[in-house]
N, C-alpha and C positions, 0 to 999 in steps of 0.2 A: 769302652767297648768299641770295636771297629765298626765302620758303617756297613750296612747290608750289602751283600754282593748280588743283589737282584738286578734285573735288566734296567739299564739307565733310561730306557724309553718307556718303561711301564708307567701308565697314568691311572686315572681314577676309573678302574674297572675296564680300561681299554687296552688293547694290545697293538703295539707298533709292528706292522708287517713290513719287513725290510725289502726294499726294491734294489738297493745299490749293492753291487758286488763288492764294494769296499767297506760296507758296514760291518762292524765287528760284533754285532749283537746276536749273531747266529752261530751255528757250529761251523767254523771256518778252520782252515789250516792253522791259523793263529791260535784258535781255541784248543785245537788238538795238541799243539806244541806246549801250550800253557798247562794243559792237563798232564802231558808227558813229563813236564818239569817237576811235578810232584814226586816223581821217583827219586829226585835228588834229596838226600837227607837235609842238606843245608837249606833248601828252599821250602821243604815241607815242615821243618821244625817250627816256624812261627805259627803255622796253621794248627799244628798239633797242640802247641801251647795254648792257642786260643780256644781249641776244643776243650782242653782240660779246665780252663778258666770258666767256660760256659757251664760245664758239667758241675762245677763246684757251687754254682750260684743257687741251685735248687737241691733240696734234700729229699731223698726217698722218692715217693710217687707224686710229689708236688710239681715235678717238672711239667711244664705245658707241652702240648703236642704242637710242634712247629713243622708244618708240611711244606716241602719243596716239590714243585712239579713243573712239567712242561705241558703246553696246551694241546695234548693229544689224548686219544681215548684210553691210552695205557694208564692214565692217572685216574680213571673213573672210580675205582674203589676208595681211594683217599678222599676224593672230592665228594662223593656220595656220603661217606661217613661223616665228613664235616657238615655238609648241608643238612643232613637228617639228624644231626646232633647225636650220633652214635657214640662218639668219644665221651660226650657229657653223660650219656646213659651209663657209661662204664666208670663214671666218677672222675673223669679227667677234664682238665681245662685245655682249651685250644686257642691258638692265635690264628688270625686270618691266613689261609694258605698263600704262599709266596710263589709267584710265577717267575720262571727263569726262561731264558731264550736259548740256552745251549746246555749240553751235557757237561761241558767244562765248568760252567758257572755253578751248576747244581752240585757237582762233586766238590768244588772248592768250598761252597757254603756249608756243605755237609761235614767236610773234614774240619772246618773251623768251628763247628758247633752252632752255626747260625740257624740251621734247620736240623731236625733230628729224626724225621720220618720222610723218606723219599722213595719214589719209584725210579728204578735204574735198569737199563738194558742188561739182560742176564749175562752176556759176555763181558760187559764193562765191570761187573762185580768181580770177575777174575782179575782184571787189571788193577782195580782199587786195592783188593786184599793182597794179591801176590806181586803185582808190579810196583805199586807205590808203598806197599806194606802198611797200609792203614787198617787197623783191626776193626772190621765190620763184617756182618753176616746177613744172609738172606733168611728172613723168617717166614715168608709166604710168597706165592706167586700173585701177581696183580690180575693177570688175565691170560687167556690162551688165544693164539692166532692173532687177528687184528691188524694184519699188514698185507701188502700186495705189491706186485710189480706192475707199474702203470707205464704205458708207452704211447708214442705218437700213433696216430691212426694208420700210418703207412707200414707199421711193424705188425706182422702177422704171426711170427714165431720167434723163438730165441735166436735162431741162426741169423735173422734179419738185423740183429744187434751188432753183428760183425762190422768192424770199422767205425763204430759209433761210440759216443760218450754216454755213460749212464751214471746217475747220482745215487749216492747212499748217504744216510744221515750221520754215520759214525763208523770208524773202522772196527771197533769192538761192538758189533751189533749182530743180531740174528739175521738182519737184512743182508749184511755183507756176506755172511756165511752161506745163506741159501742162494743168493744171487751167484756167487762163485761156483757153487755146486751145479747150478743150472747151466752156467756158461761152459764149465768143463765137460759136462755130459753132452754138450753140443759141439765139442771140438774147438771152443773159443778160448783164447788166452787172455788173462787179465793183465793190464798194464796201468801204470799211473804216470801220466805225462801231462805237460802243459797243454792247455786247451787248443793252442794253435799248432801243436806238434802233429806230425803225420801219424796216422793210425792204420795199421795193415788190415786187410779184409778179415783175417782170422783173429784180430785183437779187439778187445773192448776196453776202453779207457774209463777208469773209475775216478770220480771226484766226490768230495764231501761237500754237501750243501745243507743248510738248515732246512727243515721240512717246510717252513713258511715260504721259502723261495722256490720250491720245486715246481709248483704248478706254473708259475710265471716263466721259469726256465724252460719248461716243456713247451709252453705256448710260443715262446720266442725262438724255438729250435736250438737253444743253447745246449740242450741235452736231448737225446732221443728217447730216454725213459728214466724212471727212478723207482726205487723200492724203499718203502717207508711205512710207518705206522699210519693208521687211520686218524682223522678223516681226510687226509690229503689225497688219497686215491679216489674216494667218493667225490671230493671237490672237483677233481679233473673230469670225472664222469659227468657230474651234474652240469658243469659248464661247457661240456662238449669239447674239451681241450684234448683229452686222451682217453684211453680205454685200458681195462684190466687185461693183462696177459696171463698172469698166474696169481692166485692167492697163496700166501705163504703157508697157510694151514692146509693147503692141498698138496704141499711138498713135504712138510714135516707135520704129521698129524698131531693136532692139539699141542703144538709147541708153546713154550713160554716165550714171551718177548720181554716185558718189564716185570720186575719183582720188587717186593718191599724190602728195603735195606735199612738196617739199624746199626748204630755203633756198638761194638762188642762191650764197651764200658757200660752202656745203658742196659744191655742184656744181662750182664753179670751183676751190676750193682742195683738195678731196678727191675728184677724179674716180674714183680706184680704189675708194674707200669707197662712192661713189654707185653705181658699177657693181655692187659686191657686194650692196648693199642691193637694187638692182633685180633682180639675178639671183635672190635668195631669194624675192622677191615673185612673180616670173614662175613659178618652180618651184612655189610654193605654189598658184598658180592652176591650173597643170596637174594637180597632185595632186588638188585639190578637184573638178575636173571628173569624175574617175573614182571618187571616194570620198565621195559625198554624205552617206551615213548616218554614216560616220566623222567627217565634218566637223560634222554636226549634233551628234553626241555630244561632240565636242571643244569646241564653243562653248556647250554647254548648262549649266544650273545644277547639273548633276550631274557635269560634266566635271572633270578633275583641277584645272584652273586657274580654273574658274567664271568664265569671261570675261564671260558675260552672265547675266541673271536668267531667261532663257527656258527652257521645257521642251523635252525632246527631241522630243515630239510636235509642238509648234508649229514648231520649226526643221526637222524632217523634212518637214513639209508644204510648206515653202518650198524646201528644198534638194534633196529626194529624190523629189518627186512627178513622175511621168512621164505619168500619165493625165489629160489635160485635156478629155476628151470631154464631161463635164458642163458645163464652162464654154463649150465650143463649141456644145453643144445649146441652151443658154439665151441665146446671143448675146453673152455677156460677152467671149469671144474671137471677134473678127470676122475675123481674118486667119490662118486655119488654115494657109494655105500659107507663112506666115513660119517655121513649124516652130521656134518659140522655147520656151525653158524659162522658168519663172517667174523664176528668176535664173540667170545664167550668168557665166562668168569668161573674160575674154580681156584682155590687158594693153595692146594697141596703141592709142595715142591718135590716132584718125583726124582728119586735117586738116579734112575736110568737116564733121565733127560740130562742131568748134570754131567754124568759120565760121558754121554755121547757128545755133549757140547764141548767138553775139553778136547776130545779127539778131533772134532770137526774144526775147532779154532786153530789147532796146530797146523792143519792143512790149508788154512785160509791166509791169503796175502793181506797184511796190514802194514801201515806205515809206522815208523818209530821203532824203538828198541823193544822187541818182543821176545828177547832171549829167555825171559822167565817162563814162557809157555812150555819150552822143551823140558823144564824141570818138574812139571806138574804130572802127578799120577792121578788118573781119572777117579779111581776109587777113593783115594785120599781126599781129593777136592770135594767129592760128594758128601763125605763125612765132616770135613772141616769148614767148608763154606756155608753149609746149610745148618740152621738150628731149627728143627721141626717140632720141638717139644710144644711150643705155644700154639702153633696152628693145629696140631693134632687135638689139643684140648678144646680149641675154639670150634673145630668142626664137629667134635662129639657133642658139644653143648647146643648146637643147632639141629641135631638130628642124625649126625653121622655122615660118612662119605656118600651114601646113596642120594642125599638131597642135592648133591652137586653132580650126580650121574657118575660117580667114581666107584671103582671096584672096592668092595668092603676091606680087602687086605691092603689097599693103597700100594699096589705093585702093578706095573705095566711094562710092556715091551715097546720100544720106540719104533715108529714106522716112518721111514723116509723114502719117498718115491719121486725122484726128479723127472 
């Protein structure tokens, strides 16, 4: 068996926060190119073989749950399900969740079969299934909203980002999509240039940074802003380093960010295992909705499992805050009538979102070979990428869509207001 593809800096429940721009343990250009290389059949073949070998090790539903995650609030349902032994309640065995430092690392480990339950950026699932042609599917959403555009205190509106550098966590991310929509609506053009290259007043230079480096990059003025998952926005606020300019959920109402991604082989050959995994994740989301402080405590660096390096104060600001009047008064939240939380949890993968996501991604600048995007039909992808059978049953088992505040028919219209 090949060695784990986990972060080489990971220690006993502690997380190495990279400071060096040369460190390769975050989402760097090197990581992106590494992930892009998976589209080559020759390079992907060994990983696919490894995945098949791992899959043959266990028969039927005896396969243990091997969670792979990044230390962001997007992973909350997987970690809550593990901490509260919800997988065990479904009759499953779990291994300790494995923390990764970049999306490239987590995808490689997933393709190789070293982890089998992951959360992944919703646009990145398109890349994995149709770009690298690895057979995997979305079985549920992990959360809605949960991201923001954080900027230097000197920035008061989107137009102020002209001539500046802004960081994103990954090209195939809802963060990149929403940021580019905001920039275009304000007459700004996206470019990708070296950090020392000249940037015109009507241009915004995008760079990829690992989330753990974003706060320090903003503090040192290496970037003027960043858009990323929580709690790195709350961390900048708490430390007085930056401020929120827009919440992602105030641009695309109740959008998905990360989703639960399973290999198609597991779905087809282990349908009962898949159902039990989905049941646990749905129950974890339902519990989280009513236990925000306990969830923050569970995820924090003082929690029993030390799932993340984040403090209870920072995580509580994301998960448990209910008073948004300050954001509304200053115009950061523009759609008060949407009645949204900074992050919320509901598992159903709406067809309308997937269709709109495909359309939006085609219009978004990304690095690498993205020719596969032009071949995708939004309606086909919504049927092919998503397998909603398991989450529908799991939702019904806990009381139906209304317990998550969802419409009984599980149909909605997408609302985007930049």
